[in-house]
C-alpha positions, 0 to 999 in steps of 0.5 A, a space after each residue: 324249594 319249589 318255586 313258581 314265579 310268574 307262570 301264565 298257561 291256557 287251554 284252549 284259549 282259556 287262561 288257567 294262570 295268569 302271572 301266578 306266583 308261589 313258593 313252598 319250601 322243603 318239607 312242607 305239607 300243602 293242599 291245593 284247593 280251588 274250584 273245579 275246573 279252575 287248573 289244579 290238575 293242570 298245575 301238577 302236570 306243569 310241575 312234572 314238566 308234562 306241559 309247556 308253560 307260556 311264560 314264566 318258571 317252575 324251579 325245582 330242587 336239584 335232582 328232586 324226584 316228583 311222585 304221583 299216582 297216574 294210572 292204577 298198577 298193572 294186572 301183572 302175575 307180580 305179588 302186591 308186595 314186589 309190585 310196591 318194592 319195585 316202585 323204588 327204582 333206586 333200591 331194585 337198581 342198586 340191589 341188581 348192581 350189587 349182584 354183579 359188581 366186583 370193584 370193592 370201591 363200588 360195592 362199598 357205594 352201593 352198601 353204603 346208599 342201600 344202608 342210608 335208604 333203609 333198603 333192608 327194612 324196605 320188605 317191612 316198611 312195604 307191608 305196612 303201607 299195604 296194610 294201612 290201605 287195606 290189604 291183609 297179608 294174605 292179599 300182599 303175597 296175591 298177584 295184582 290182577 286178582 284185584 279190581 282196577 279200584 284196588 290196584 289204584 291203591 296199590 299204585 299209591 301205596 308204591 308212590 308212598 313207599 318210594 318217597 318222592 322228594 315232591 309228592 303230587 296227590 290228586 284226590 287220593 281218597 277217592 279210591 279209599 274207604 274210611 279206614 284207608 283215609 284215615 291211615 293216610 291222613 296220619 301217614 302224610 302228616 309223618 311224611 319226611 318230604 314236601 306233599 302237595 295234595 288236592 283234596 275236597 276232603 275238609 278233614 284231611 286238609 285240616 289235619 294233614 297239611 299245614 298250609 293251603 295253596 289257593 287257586 282263584 281267578 288265575 292266581 296263587 295264594 299260599 296260606 298258613 293253616 289247615 283248610 279251617 284257618 284258610 276259610 276263615 283268612 278268606 272269609 275276612 279278606 273278602 269281606 274287606 275286599 267287599 268294604 273297600 269297593 263299597 266305600 270307594 264306589 261311594 267315593 267315585 259316585 261322589 266325584 262323578 257327581 262333582 264332576 257333572 255339576 260344576 264342569 260347565 261353570 268357569 269358576 269350577 272348571 279347574 277343580 271338576 278337571 281335577 276331580 275328573 283326573 282323580 276318577 281317571 287314576 283311581 285304580 278300581 277295587 272289584 268287589 269279590 265275586 259271589 261263588 255260585 250256590 251250590 244246591 241239593 233239592 231232594 223231593 220230600 217223601 210222604 210220611 209213613 208209620 214206623 218203623 220203615 224198616 225191622 230186621 229180626 235175626 236176618 242174615 245176609 251173604 252170598 252163595 249160601 255162606 252169610 257174611 251178616 247174621 243175627 241182624 236185629 235193627 230198626 230204621 224209622 224215617 227221621 234216622 240218620 245212621 253211619 256205618 262204620 267198620 273196616 273194609 270187607 266187614 259187610 257195610 256194602 252187604 247190609 246196604 244191599 240187604 236193606 235196599 232189596 238188592 240182596 235177599 235175606 238168608 235167613 230171619 225176618 225183614 219187615 218193610 213198611 207198605 209203600 216204602 220207597 228207597 233210594 240208592 246211591 253207590 259209586 259204580 252207579 256214577 260208572 254206568 251212567 250212558 255216556 253218549 247221552 245227556 242229563 236230560 236224555 237220563 231223566 226224560 227216560 224216567 219221566 217220559 210224561 213230564 215237560 221239558 221245563 220241569 225236568 230242567 227244574 229237577 236238574 238245576 235242583 241238583 246244580 245241573 245248569 242249562 249248559 250241563 242239562 244237554 252236554 254229553 255225560 262223557 264230557 262232564 265232570 265227575 262231580 257233575 255225574 255224581 250229582 246226575 246220579 244222586 238225582 236219579 236216586 232220589 227221583 222217587 222221594 225215598 223214605 229210606 236213602 242209602 247212600 255209599 260212598 256219595 262224595 267222590 268228586 264233589 267239591 267241598 262246597 258240594 259237601 257241604 251242601 250235600 250235608 244241609 239237603 241230608 239234614 233238611 231230608 224228610 227221609 231215613 239215611 244210611 250214609 257209607 263214607 270215608 268224609 269223616 266231616 260229612 258223617 259228623 254233620 249228618 249221622 246222628 246214630 252210628 252202628 259198626 259192622 264187625 265180626 259178622 254182626 251189626 251193633 250200635 257203636 256207643 262212643 263218637 266219631 272222634 273216638 272210632 278215628 283214634 282207634 283206627 289211627 292206634 299204631 300199637 295195639 288197638 283198643 277194641 271199639 265198644 259195642 253195645 250188646 244190650 242196654 238195660 232199658 230200651 226208651 219208649 218211642 214217645 220219649 225218643 220222639 219228644 226228644 227228637 222235637 226238642 232238638 229240631 225245636 233248638 236247632 230251628 232256634 239257633 238258625 233262627 238267631 244266626 239269620 238275625 246275627 248275619 243281618 245285624 253283621 251286614 248293617 254294621 259293616 255299612 261304612 256310612 254307619 260310622 259317620 259321626 251324625 249316625 253314632 247314636 244308631 250305630 250305638 243302637 245296632 251295636 247293643 242289638 248285636 250284643 244282644 244277639 250274641 248272648 242269646 245265641 250262646 244260650 240257645 246253642 247251649 240248650 241245643 247242646 243239652 238236648 243232643 246229649 239227652 237224645 244221644 243218651 237214649 239212642 245208643 
């Protein structure tokens, strides 16, 4: 097992670990979570021995092999399959020795070990891993140099998975995977035979692929049982108890201090006052939990256009005269939330470029509303930021006439505070760069916002905030993402890009996930090619209005329930003298719970009715 014993470590005088400890048994799948900058990647480097501890110890099992993806596979002439096979250095070494060994005993040892590590089935296993990560059989025979850096990162990941180290350390592995690759990795890690420690901000991955969460907070490590949702509930309960205990202690301290202040000077009470003063001095302070900094995205509100804002009639699009997608007959309205599904290479990015105007149609007709504004975000735009300039410089270039105070307010609306506003982009975190790119993409209050993998480098809190902002946004959203949790929170329509066509997908995300994870003969996704009746625009609008009304009712009841829960958490309410008041609040809370159940039922019914019309 992996033992972390009372470790301490600081970077440039800033402590990241202070007497932190944790024990991870062999074979555990563990998600490592914590705020950006808390020290998660540093912990990986300490485990690998790349950094020296100031104190404490990290004890590894004897002869344990540690593996991880540090950089992309080199751009060599070796094929992808050979590059992956070479990642298992023991197998490569044994095979090389087997060709030259002459001692019968050593030959027997080599053959036994080769059998133990399944050396003869290695090529099939390597091919299966590469296929899961998105490489076709033909691509597996191509040289590494034929692929871009992002794809060579996948090759490097395939290599470390193939090598099967005893302790697998993965730092945000889905950042360079698409949805299909991320889902395949999720299933692979759940079956991985050895210990896995995974840094990820993908909530679904942390719920399905790991059985424990290792939380880094306040320079300490705490191991929780269960996936991320279980951890979040346990942590919320712990913080609530800590807050209540801190409040009770504060009241107790105030009472003792009041007695001391009143009677310290009175001879008859001096002894009691001194006794209470000693009690105060000996009392261990229970600190109220720190409130997490509110994570925000503030999108400007677009004006309303007449529907549809974009319509495609028998359109085709492609490159160099060769169509990638054909016979596209699609419609986008301003209140649409559409997720694009489809395997890598089917044309999701091509469709995004067509809709954004970055790629012209080769045929057919594309009609856009007058004065339509389109915002476009793709991960490569983060890499195109000017590293030597500040966020303030970037936004000033776009809005030279605006006052500095307003420019700073815009940055703050995307979580870039005063410190980050004047920090060179090169020194910002990946999440902060992504926020800046999102700000620039939405600066003109677009009616249509196209987002291609917007959550890379965003932590879980930021992803939740982005989902809230997109749901509240007044424009249409086209979303491509490997984050299934984000898709489930935002998308109300699914389009499948497959076989050169784009059509509505008539099942849900869970069904799509099951189809992608099927290992034998995966079921063909059901695509609606036609429907017996296209609902009228007024009918759809009325159903959407009903959904919004039900959602607003649930939000209002949730707010009321939180206020009542806060009231019921007050320790003084449980004094005997306030029993009638407590019973009143408890009765009101029960009424809100009943109302919430009814409201949620109506909301679900409204959503189901809407989904039936929007296939």
